[in-house]
C-alpha positions as CSV (number, residue, x, y, z in Angstrom):
1,X,-15.5,-0.1,25.8
2,X,-12.2,0.4,27.6
3,X,-11.4,3.8,29.1
4,X,-7.8,5.0,29.7
5,X,-6.2,6.2,32.8
6,X,-2.6,7.4,33.7
7,X,-1.3,6.0,36.9
8,X,2.0,5.9,38.8
9,X,3.7,2.7,39.8
10,X,3.3,2.6,43.6
11,X,3.0,-0.7,45.5
12,X,0.0,-1.4,47.7
13,X,1.1,-4.2,50.1
14,X,-1.0,-6.5,52.2
15,X,0.4,-7.8,55.4
16,X,1.8,-11.3,55.5
17,X,-0.4,-13.5,57.6
18,X,0.9,-14.7,60.9
19,X,1.6,-18.4,60.7
20,X,3.0,-20.9,63.1
21,X,5.3,-23.9,62.4
22,X,5.4,-23.3,58.7
23,X,2.0,-25.0,58.4
24,X,0.3,-25.1,55.0
25,X,-2.3,-22.4,54.2
26,X,-6.0,-23.1,54.7
27,X,-9.2,-21.9,53.1
28,X,-9.5,-19.4,55.9
29,X,-6.0,-18.0,55.1
30,X,-6.8,-17.7,51.4
31,X,-10.1,-16.0,52.2
32,X,-8.4,-13.5,54.5
33,X,-5.9,-12.6,51.8
34,X,-8.6,-12.1,49.2
35,X,-10.7,-10.0,51.6
36,X,-7.8,-7.8,52.5
37,X,-7.0,-7.2,48.9
38,X,-10.6,-6.2,48.0
39,X,-10.7,-3.8,51.0
40,X,-7.4,-2.2,49.9
41,X,-8.7,-1.8,46.4
42,X,-12.0,-0.2,47.5
43,X,-10.0,2.5,49.5
44,X,-7.9,3.6,46.5
45,X,-8.5,7.0,44.9
46,X,-9.6,7.0,41.3
47,X,-7.7,8.9,38.6
48,X,-9.2,10.8,35.6
49,X,-9.3,9.5,32.1
50,X,-6.8,10.3,29.3
51,X,-6.9,9.6,25.6
52,X,-5.4,6.5,24.0
53,X,-2.4,7.5,21.9
54,X,-3.1,7.8,18.2
55,X,0.4,6.6,17.4
56,X,0.1,3.3,19.3
57,X,3.0,1.0,18.5
58,X,1.7,-2.6,18.0
59,X,3.2,-4.7,15.3
60,X,2.7,-8.4,14.9
61,X,6.1,-8.8,13.2
62,X,8.1,-6.8,15.8
63,X,6.3,-7.5,19.1
64,X,6.9,-11.1,20.2
65,X,5.2,-13.0,23.1
66,X,6.6,-16.0,25.0
67,X,4.0,-18.0,27.0
68,X,0.4,-18.7,26.6
69,X,-1.4,-15.6,25.2
70,X,-4.7,-14.9,23.5
71,X,-4.8,-12.5,20.6
72,X,-8.0,-10.3,20.7
73,X,-10.0,-9.1,17.7
74,X,-8.6,-5.6,18.0
75,X,-5.0,-6.8,17.8
76,X,-4.3,-6.5,21.6
77,X,-3.0,-9.6,23.5
78,X,-4.3,-11.0,26.8
79,X,-2.5,-13.2,29.2
80,X,-2.5,-14.2,32.9
81,X,0.1,-17.0,33.4
82,X,3.4,-16.6,35.1
83,X,6.5,-15.6,33.2
84,X,4.8,-14.4,30.0
85,X,7.2,-12.1,28.1
86,X,6.5,-9.2,25.8
87,X,9.6,-8.6,23.7
88,X,10.1,-5.7,21.3
89,X,12.9,-3.5,19.8
90,X,12.2,0.3,19.7
91,X,14.1,3.1,18.2
92,X,13.8,6.9,17.6
93,X,12.5,7.7,21.0
94,X,13.9,8.9,24.3
95,X,11.1,7.4,26.4
96,X,8.7,4.5,26.3
97,X,5.3,3.8,27.8
98,X,3.4,0.5,27.8
99,X,-0.4,0.6,27.2
100,X,-2.1,-2.1,29.3
101,X,-5.3,-3.0,31.1
102,X,-6.7,-5.6,33.6
103,X,-10.1,-7.1,33.1
104,X,-11.1,-6.8,36.8
105,X,-9.4,-6.4,40.1
106,X,-9.6,-10.0,41.4
107,X,-5.9,-9.8,42.4
108,X,-2.8,-7.7,41.7
109,X,-0.1,-8.5,39.1
110,X,3.6,-7.4,39.1
111,X,5.9,-7.0,36.1
112,X,9.7,-6.9,35.7
113,X,11.3,-4.8,32.9
114,X,14.5,-5.4,31.0
115,X,16.3,-2.9,28.8
116,X,19.0,-4.2,26.4
117,X,19.3,-7.4,28.4
118,X,19.6,-5.7,31.8
119,X,17.0,-5.8,34.6
120,X,15.7,-2.3,35.4
121,X,14.5,-2.3,39.1
122,X,13.2,1.3,38.8
123,X,10.9,0.3,36.0
124,X,9.2,-2.6,37.9
125,X,5.5,-2.0,38.0
126,X,2.3,-3.5,39.4
127,X,-1.4,-3.2,38.9
128,X,-2.4,-2.1,42.5
129,X,-3.6,1.3,41.4
130,X,-5.1,0.3,38.0
131,X,-8.8,0.7,37.6
132,X,-10.6,-2.4,36.3
133,X,-11.6,-2.1,32.6
134,X,-9.5,1.1,32.0
135,X,-6.5,1.2,29.8
136,X,-3.4,2.3,31.8
137,X,-0.4,4.2,30.6
138,X,2.7,2.6,32.3
139,X,5.9,4.7,31.9
140,X,8.7,2.2,31.5
141,X,11.3,4.9,30.8
142,X,10.2,8.5,31.1
143,X,13.4,9.7,29.4
144,X,17.0,8.8,28.9
145,X,16.9,6.4,26.0
146,X,19.3,7.1,23.2
147,X,16.9,8.1,20.4
148,X,19.2,7.1,17.6
149,X,19.9,3.6,18.8
150,X,17.6,0.5,18.8
151,X,16.7,-0.7,22.3
152,X,15.4,-4.2,23.2
153,X,12.6,-4.0,25.8
154,X,11.2,-7.1,27.6
155,X,8.3,-7.0,30.0
156,X,7.9,-10.2,32.2
157,X,4.8,-11.1,34.3
158,X,6.2,-11.8,37.7
159,X,3.1,-13.1,39.5
160,X,0.7,-15.9,39.1
161,X,-2.7,-15.9,37.4
162,X,-4.8,-14.9,40.5
163,X,-2.9,-14.8,43.8
164,X,-4.4,-17.1,46.4
165,X,-7.4,-17.5,44.1
166,X,-8.7,-21.0,44.2
167,X,-12.2,-19.4,43.9
168,X,-11.4,-18.4,40.3
169,X,-12.3,-15.0,38.9
170,X,-11.1,-13.5,35.6
171,X,-7.9,-11.7,36.3
172,X,-6.1,-11.4,33.0
173,X,-4.2,-8.4,31.7
174,X,-4.2,-7.1,28.2
175,X,-1.3,-5.5,26.3
176,X,-2.4,-2.9,23.8
177,X,0.9,-1.6,22.6
178,X,3.7,0.9,23.2
179,X,3.9,4.7,23.0
180,X,6.9,6.9,22.6
181,X,8.2,10.1,21.1
182,X,6.8,11.3,17.8
183,X,8.5,9.2,15.2
184,X,9.1,6.2,17.5
185,X,9.2,2.9,15.7
186,X,9.3,-0.8,16.4
187,X,12.0,-2.5,14.4
188,X,13.3,-6.0,14.0
189,X,15.8,-7.1,16.6
190,X,19.4,-6.0,16.0
191,X,20.5,-9.6,16.5
192,X,18.2,-12.1,14.9
193,X,17.6,-14.9,17.4
194,X,17.9,-18.5,16.3
195,X,14.9,-20.8,17.1
196,X,15.2,-22.0,20.7
197,X,17.1,-25.3,20.9
198,X,15.4,-26.3,24.1
199,X,11.7,-25.8,25.1
200,X,10.3,-26.7,28.5
201,X,6.9,-26.4,30.0
202,X,6.1,-26.2,33.8
203,X,2.9,-27.0,35.7
204,X,2.7,-26.4,39.4
205,X,1.3,-24.8,42.5
206,X,2.7,-22.2,44.9
207,X,6.0,-24.0,45.2
208,X,6.6,-23.3,41.5
209,X,4.9,-19.9,41.5
210,X,7.4,-18.5,44.1
211,X,4.8,-17.8,46.9
212,X,6.4,-15.2,49.2
213,X,9.9,-16.3,48.0
214,X,11.4,-12.8,48.5
215,X,11.0,-13.0,52.3
216,X,14.8,-13.6,52.6
217,X,15.8,-10.6,50.4
218,X,16.5,-7.3,52.2
219,X,14.4,-4.4,51.0
220,X,12.3,-6.6,48.7
221,X,8.6,-5.9,48.5
222,X,6.6,-7.2,51.5
223,X,3.1,-8.4,51.8
224,X,0.9,-10.4,49.5
225,X,1.0,-10.6,46.6
226,X,4.0,-8.4,46.1
227,X,6.4,-10.6,48.1
228,X,6.1,-13.2,45.3
229,X,8.6,-13.1,42.4
230,X,8.3,-15.7,39.7
231,X,11.5,-14.5,38.2
232,X,13.3,-15.9,41.3
233,X,11.4,-19.2,41.3
234,X,13.2,-22.5,40.7
235,X,11.2,-23.0,37.5
236,X,12.4,-19.7,36.0
237,X,16.0,-20.4,37.1
238,X,16.0,-23.8,35.6
239,X,14.8,-22.3,32.3
240,X,17.6,-19.8,32.4
241,X,20.2,-22.5,33.2
242,X,19.0,-24.7,30.3
243,X,19.0,-21.7,27.9
244,X,15.5,-22.8,27.0
245,X,12.3,-21.1,26.0
246,X,9.7,-21.9,28.6
247,X,5.9,-21.7,29.2
248,X,4.7,-21.7,32.8
249,X,1.4,-22.6,34.5
250,X,1.8,-22.2,38.3
251,X,-1.0,-21.3,40.7
252,X,-1.0,-21.3,44.5
253,X,-3.4,-23.5,46.2
254,X,-4.2,-25.8,43.3
255,X,-3.9,-29.6,43.1
256,X,-4.4,-32.4,40.7
257,X,-7.7,-33.6,42.1
258,X,-8.2,-31.3,45.1
259,X,-7.2,-27.8,46.2
260,X,-5.8,-26.8,49.6
261,X,-8.2,-24.0,50.2
262,X,-11.5,-24.4,48.4
263,X,-12.7,-23.9,44.9
264,X,-13.6,-26.7,42.4
265,X,-11.3,-25.7,39.5
266,X,-8.1,-27.7,39.6
267,X,-4.6,-27.4,38.4
268,X,-5.2,-30.2,35.9
269,X,-8.1,-28.2,34.5
270,X,-6.1,-25.0,34.1
271,X,-3.5,-27.0,32.1
272,X,-5.9,-27.0,29.1
273,X,-6.5,-23.2,29.1
274,X,-5.0,-20.2,27.3
275,X,-6.1,-17.8,30.0
276,X,-6.0,-19.6,33.3
277,X,-8.6,-17.5,35.0
278,X,-11.2,-17.8,32.3
279,X,-13.6,-20.7,33.0
280,X,-16.7,-22.1,31.5
281,X,-19.8,-19.9,30.9
282,X,-21.7,-22.8,32.5
283,X,-21.7,-22.0,36.3
284,X,-22.2,-25.7,37.1
285,X,-18.9,-26.6,35.2
286,X,-15.9,-25.4,37.2
287,X,-13.5,-27.6,35.3
288,X,-14.2,-26.5,31.7
289,X,-13.5,-23.3,29.8
290,X,-14.9,-21.5,26.7
291,X,-14.2,-22.9,23.3
292,X,-12.0,-20.0,22.3
293,X,-9.9,-20.3,25.4
294,X,-8.9,-23.9,25.0
295,X,-5.1,-24.0,24.5
296,X,-3.8,-25.1,21.2
297,X,-1.2,-27.7,22.2
298,X,0.0,-27.9,18.6
299,X,1.1,-24.2,18.6
300,X,4.1,-24.7,20.8
301,X,5.7,-28.1,21.4
302,X,8.3,-28.5,24.2
303,X,10.7,-31.4,24.5
304,X,10.2,-31.6,28.3
305,X,7.4,-31.0,30.7
306,X,8.0,-30.5,34.5
307,X,5.2,-31.0,36.9
308,X,4.9,-30.5,40.7
309,X,1.3,-31.0,41.8
310,X,0.3,-32.9,44.9
311,X,1.1,-30.8,47.9
312,X,-2.4,-29.3,48.0
313,X,-4.2,-32.6,47.3
314,X,-3.3,-33.6,50.9
315,X,-3.2,-37.3,50.1
316,X,-1.9,-38.4,53.5
317,X,0.0,-41.6,54.1
318,X,-2.9,-44.0,53.9
319,X,-4.4,-44.9,50.5
320,X,-7.9,-43.6,49.9
321,X,-10.3,-43.0,47.0
322,X,-8.6,-39.6,46.5
323,X,-5.3,-41.4,46.2
324,X,-6.6,-43.5,43.3
325,X,-8.3,-40.5,41.7
326,X,-5.0,-38.6,41.9
327,X,-3.0,-41.4,40.2
328,X,-5.6,-41.9,37.5
329,X,-5.9,-38.1,36.7
330,X,-2.2,-37.6,36.7
331,X,-1.6,-40.5,34.4
332,X,-4.4,-39.4,32.1
333,X,-2.9,-35.9,31.9
334,X,0.5,-37.3,30.8
335,X,-1.1,-39.6,28.2
336,X,-3.1,-36.7,26.7
337,X,-0.2,-34.3,26.8
338,X,2.0,-36.9,25.0
339,X,-0.6,-37.3,22.3
340,X,-0.3,-33.6,21.6
341,X,3.5,-33.2,22.1
342,X,4.6,-36.5,20.8
343,X,5.9,-39.7,22.4
344,X,9.4,-38.3,22.6
345,X,8.3,-35.8,25.2
346,X,10.1,-36.2,28.5
347,X,8.1,-35.8,31.7
348,X,9.9,-34.8,35.0
349,X,7.4,-35.4,37.9
350,X,8.5,-33.6,41.1
351,X,7.6,-34.1,44.7
352,X,8.6,-32.0,47.7
353,X,9.9,-30.0,49.4
354,X,6.9,-28.9,51.5
355,X,5.4,-32.4,51.6
356,X,6.4,-35.9,50.7
357,X,3.0,-37.4,51.2
358,X,2.4,-37.7,47.4
359,X,5.8,-39.0,46.4
360,X,4.7,-42.6,46.4
361,X,1.8,-41.7,44.2
362,X,4.1,-39.8,41.8
363,X,6.3,-42.9,41.6
364,X,3.2,-45.0,40.8
365,X,2.4,-42.6,37.9
366,X,6.0,-42.8,36.7
367,X,5.9,-46.6,36.7
368,X,2.6,-46.8,34.8
369,X,3.6,-44.0,32.4
370,X,6.8,-45.9,31.6
371,X,4.8,-49.1,31.1
372,X,2.8,-47.2,28.5
373,X,6.0,-46.2,26.6
374,X,6.2,-42.6,28.0
375,X,9.4,-41.1,29.2
376,X,8.8,-40.2,32.8
377,X,11.4,-39.4,35.6
378,X,11.2,-38.5,39.3
379,X,12.5,-34.9,40.0
380,X,13.1,-35.3,43.8
381,X,12.7,-32.0,45.5
382,X,12.5,-33.4,49.1
383,X,14.9,-32.0,51.8
384,X,15.5,-28.5,50.4
385,X,13.5,-27.1,53.3
386,X,15.7,-28.6,56.0
387,X,17.6,-25.4,56.7
388,X,20.8,-26.2,54.8
389,X,19.8,-23.9,51.9
390,X,18.3,-21.0,54.0
391,X,15.1,-20.5,55.9
392,X,11.6,-20.9,54.5
393,X,9.0,-18.2,53.9
394,X,5.3,-18.0,54.8
395,X,3.6,-21.3,55.4
396,X,6.9,-23.1,54.9
397,X,7.4,-22.1,51.2
398,X,10.8,-22.0,49.6
399,X,12.8,-18.7,49.9
400,X,14.8,-17.4,47.0
401,X,17.9,-19.2,48.3
402,X,16.0,-22.5,48.4
403,X,14.6,-21.8,44.9
404,X,18.1,-21.3,43.7
405,X,19.3,-24.6,45.2
406,X,16.3,-26.5,43.8
407,X,17.0,-25.0,40.4
408,X,20.7,-26.0,40.5
409,X,19.8,-29.5,41.3
410,X,16.9,-29.7,38.9
411,X,18.7,-28.2,35.9
412,X,21.6,-30.6,36.4
413,X,19.2,-33.6,36.5
414,X,17.4,-32.5,33.4
415,X,20.6,-31.8,31.5
416,X,22.1,-35.2,32.4
417,X,18.9,-37.1,31.6
418,X,18.3,-35.4,28.2
419,X,22.0,-35.0,27.3
420,X,21.6,-31.2,26.9
């Protein structure tokens, strides 16, 4: 049974680890980040419970979700992947509150809020003070909405499934509904949107997730995980430039057949899941998940899939058994995905910018995929960390300026390749 608690929206930041030479993070680094987070959470005060609103606003027809989500038996919706959007149009209220919860406090999550198409920095919120298993009332707009007008509200998940969490723990959040003034209603959007012309899916690691990418932005949140903003990542910016509807699956530390910093669950495993942080009930099976959490690939079919996995596999420059395993697993992932999405699916396989050690292997996958009749292309992201596009962030990760440059290059390449 979930309890409810009213909390404010303060940020609890963790210090950014000291690194030298922009070196990649290690298992020790990830363990330190997780340990600091748990210690911070243990020191937080606990707030008293409040009642769940009796006039909860939750309507299957007028609340839309973009991204991989799981509808629960009580009508609530759970999710943990980057960039998931909650979209609704509300009227007859001067204020609006989101009713949400987080299954446990494995790691924090941050959300951006848009009102009538405009980002609202003052409404940005995070889960740092949420109590695990308690429903939380998040005031998006305490007052000031014009009650007689419809307002479009979009909540966007701005962080990855479980920051620095290659030792996977359930970390999903659940949206229960909205609450507003007496008489508040959810209505159909004022402008009916046409079905998206373009749909793109992304699979990646910290480079895609936006790890510490706000380090170059004055007055941006500092410390892990708050210094990460998926809204500013190259993947999100490509999606915007393509005017596409996108799904994202990007998780720091993960690889195709090996992770940078421990853990046996892989990025290629998470690809099959609805909730990334929900694994198998069999403790000896780190790769599987529960039957109800297997993603239904027929429910949303993109025209293009963009993948950047390989930095954390640490393949090196000399071929090994891991090199062969990487190539075989990568090719199998493309083949299985094409079976679900169709042979017309275009795959854009990236390498760089933090490492080029896996570029040869990516090119091998492209060659063999092409020989099988798949449409596969190299998305070359090498060289963006050479200083010409701004400085890098923690462990050599792309900053927001580098993300923007990568997005400009990537979107142009995808447009020209697909004729969009």
